[in-house]
N, C-alpha and C positions, 0 to 999 in steps of 0.2 A: 154151761149154761150161758143164757143168756138173759140181759133184765130187758123190762118190758117197758116202753117208751111211752110217754101220754102221746095221747092226740093231737095235743093243740101244747106247741111249744114255746109260745108266748105265755103275757102276763094278759094277755086283752079281754079274757073271758072269766076275768075273776069276778067275781059279785061286789058292788057298791054299795056298801052302808047308807050312805043316804041318796039314794037316787043318779039317773045317769048323768053324767057331766051336763053342764048347762052350752057351751059351743063349744067349738076347735078355735086351738091357740095354737102360733107356731114358735114352737121352745128351742133355744140356742141358734139362733140367726147369726148370732156372733158371741166371741167368747164373753166379754163384757155383759150379757141378755144371762148368764148363771154365776154367778161370786158365790164362791162357799171359803166359810172363815173359819179354824180351827179352835175350839177352844180346850187347852189344855188343863184347866181346874185346878192350877200350882205352877207358881212359880218358881223357874232355876234358882237352886241353890246361890249360885256364884261361882263357886271350888268345885274340884272336880277333874276327875281321868277326861269327863264326858263334854263334846262342845256342842251344845245348841245349838243349833242354827234356824233362825227363823225365816221360811224362803216363799216368796210368791211365784206361781207359775204361769203358766200360758201354754196353748197346745200341746202339752208332756204330759205323761202319767207319771205320777208317785216311782215306781222301781225305776223310771227314767233317770229324771233328778238325781233319787239316791245312788244311782252307778256312775253320774257325774261328780258328783259331792265327794265318792271316795278316789275318783282318778283326780280330781285337784288338789285334795291334801293326801295325794300322795298315800291311803291306806287303800286294803282290801275292802271289798263292796260289803262283806259277811261283817265289816266294824260300823254300816252305816246302818241304824235304824230308824222309824217313826211310827206311828201310833195309827196310823190308818190310809186308806187310800183315798186317793179324790180323781173328781173327772178328768179329765183330760181335755175334752173343750169346752172350756171353763177359766173362769180366773180364779187358783183357789191359794189360799196363803195356809201353811201348815208349817210344823215342827219338824225337824230333822236331831237325829243326836248322831255327834261321831266318837268312835272312842279315838281319845289323842293323849295317852298317859305319859305325862312328862315330857310332852309335844306340844308346839302352838303351830296352828294351820297361823301362818303370818298373813297370807292374803285376808284374812278373813277379821281376824283379833288386832290385828296392829295397824290395821286401814279404818278410818274415819268413812270411807265409803261399797258403796255396795258394794260386793262381789259379783259378778253375772255369767252367765253361760246360757248358752243355746237352748231358749224357752223361759230359762227361770232368774231369780236374782236372790241372793242372800242378804236381809232388811235388816236384822239385827244375830247379835250372838254372847251366849253366857250360859258360865259353867256350870255340870251339873253332877251329884258324885252317882249318879243311875244311869244307867243306857233308859230311851225310849221302849218300852213294852208295846206290843201291838194291842187295841182296845182301849189304853188306858185313859184317852181321852175323853172328856168328860159330854161335849156337846160340840154340833157343826151349826155356823151364821150362815144364814141362804138369804143371798136378793136376788130377785129372777124378775126378769122383763118377758112379760108376753105379749105375743103379736096375736090378736083376737083376725081370724078371718072371714068374720060375717059384721057387718054394723052395729056401733054401740049407741044403743039406746036405751030413756031411763028402766023402761023393765027389765030391759038384759043386767043393767047397772045394779040395780035395787036385786035381782036373782043374786048375782055374782055377789053381794057387800051379803045377802042374809045366808047362803050356804058358806061362805069365808068365815063368820063369824062362828056357825053351828060348828063347822071344823076345829076353830079355836073351842069351843069351848066344852063339845064333849068328845074330840077325838076323830082319828079315822082309824079302819084296818089297818093293820101293822107288816104290811104284803112286804116282801121282798123284791125289788123292784128288777128290770128287764137286765142292769146292768151285771146281774150276779150272772142269768145264765147264759151271756154272751148271745152273739148274733145269731140272727134265727135258729135260738135255744143252744148253742156248739157244745158249752159247756156240760150239759146235759148229756148230751150223747156220746162226748167222750167219756164221763162218769161212766155211763153206763159199759162201754167200754172196757174201761179199766179194770171196774169193780169183778167186771164180768169172769176176767181174767184172774178174780185171786187178788188184787190188789196190790200185786207188786212193787216194793219201794226203790225206786233209781235218783238216787243221788243227783243227778244232771235237770231231773224234770221236779223236783219235789216242789216249788212254787207252784206247779201247773198243776200238781196231783192235789192239792191243798185247795187250788180253786174247784176244783173237780167235785171234791169231797162237800167241799160248801156248795155248790150248788146244789147237790144229790139233798143233802140235809135243808138248804131252804125249800126246796120246792118241797117237800113230803111238808114242811110246816104250811105255805101256802097251802095246801089240798085241804090240810085240817082248819085252818084260819077261814076258808073260802067257805067250805064246809059249818062255821061257824054263823058267818054271815047270811048265809042263806036261810038258816033257822033262829037268825035274829038273835043270838044270844051271843055275840064274839064281845061286846062289854057287860055283859051280865055274868053272874054268880052262876056257875051251875055245881051243883054237890060232888063235892071232890079234886073241886079244881085246886091245881098251886096258883099263888098269888102273888105276885111281887111289887114289892115298896116302890112308885116313882119315886125316878132319882135315885134310885139305885140298883145293886144286882142282890137284891137279901129279896129269898123267898119263903114262904112257907106253904103248907098243907093243908086243905078243909076239910074235912070227913063229914058225912052224918051223925055222927055222933053229936055235932054243936050243936044248941039248945037255940029256938027260933029266936032269942033275942040274939044270941053274937051270929047268926046267919042275917039276919037285920043290920045288925052293926057294921059287918062287914060291905053287905049291898051296901049302905050311903058311903063308906067309903068310897066303895067303887065308883057309885054316883059324882063323887066330888072327885076324881078323879089322883087322889091318893092310892088307891091299888089296881093293880092290871091282870085281868087273869093272863096266862101263860100258856103256850105252846109248844109240842115238842122239837126238837133239833135232837133226832131220833141216834142214835148209835148204844155202845154195852153201858149197861147199867139198866138201876129203875126208872119206869116213868115217873114217878110224883106225882101221880093226881090216882083215884079213888072214884068209885061209886058211877055216877054219871058221867065224870067228865071222861074219866078212864073207856067207861060202855065208846064213849064217839069218836074217843080216838082210835081205839082199837077197829074198831068198824071203819073208818075212813082209811087208813093203814094197811088191811084187810088184801087190797088189790096192789097192794108196794111192798107186800110183805121181805119179798125178796131183796129189795133194793133196801126193806131195814137191816136185815141180817146179815147182807155184806156189808153195809156200813159198821155194823158192830164187829165182823171178821176183819174190816180194813184197819179196826184200831180206833175211831169215832167215838168220843165220848157223850153221852146223852145230853143233854144238854135245854134249857128251857130258853123262851124270847116270849116277853109281851106279846099279847095279841093286838094291844092300841097303841098309838102311837098319837103324840099332844105335843103339838106345835107351842113354844111358847113364844113374850112378846111380837107375837103376829101384828102386820098391819098392812092392808089391801087400800091401793089408791089405782082411779081411774083416771086415763090419759090419752083422748080420745080413741083411739083401737090398741091400748096398750092396758094392758094389766101389771102393777108393780106391787110383787111381796117381798115383806122381808120375815123372816120366824127364823125359831133356834129348834133345832131337831137334837136328840139325847144320840151320841156313838148308837151306829151300826141302821139307824133309819134312812130311809130313804125319800128326797123330796121330790123326788118323781110320784110317787105313791100316794104324797098328799095331797099335790096337785091335780092326780087325776080322779078326785072325786069333785072337783071343781070342773075344769073344761079337758075334754080332750086333747091331750099334746102331741102336735105333730110334730119330729124329731127332723130338724136340719141335716142331723149328719146321722147314719147308721150307727147301732147300738153295738160297740166291741167289747 
């Protein structure tokens, strides 16, 4: 069995919600142009078997830092956990947890100075009773500096400011970014090969296989979202939609059985960004949509039914993801040829997805 691959393995052709980007801009010319800080959403308790360490890294990926922390603390890599992957070509700050029951990492806990490794340093530490779980952090704060490739005049400045205001007030399509698919869509190609073989599990490749599964589901989600953007209903209620409460993972279905008054109330909550329509991350289990929403998703995924079936066979569970991302605490300042942005996004959202609605960002480094 072979699985069909998309004609285009990049995200470049995904439709825009608010019109084409206003200009070209260089991104990540230097690590300090792209800063990310994890917002955990809770404070470590101060005691327990797990040592939480707050790490700043530059030029290294999250997995590498986790392995180096394990080596420095004298524990197995499986005893180091983190909530989310952070960009390599950036300055990022995030939490890791080290399982150290009944023992102390003296290099960190008994020292008043930061512990430094290759491309990272531990800034603080605190004990907690539980290890970090994937995706548990609440949000990520971003500070980006974009270098415009064309002259910044009053007209362009006004357009950028207006578009940014629109994104902050109405949100953007919550596409998975190109990082999810790897350079030239390599993760998707590998996913197709692996799923076509019946997705045999390999302990040594468990991490890579997880990335392949994620890439496949993410691509299918993007396909559904792209269709709803084309139809201009990605941020509107379709009958049978499954809705997510903003800032949470709580969801509930809708149906044609709702009264017009109830539907109007839901539409009003969507308009004020309290609720978001969701799209599928295919796998085993019910789709959680009906009526008009189910018809759209079924038609959109029909060409990719072999992928959907292979994902279910591989054991992926059906989940859903908000179709809209809404930045919080957003600000934009213009300085000569620079655009400086600050904003906060919920866990799992991509900053590059947000800024693609503002500018056509040109990466100084290839997507990994």
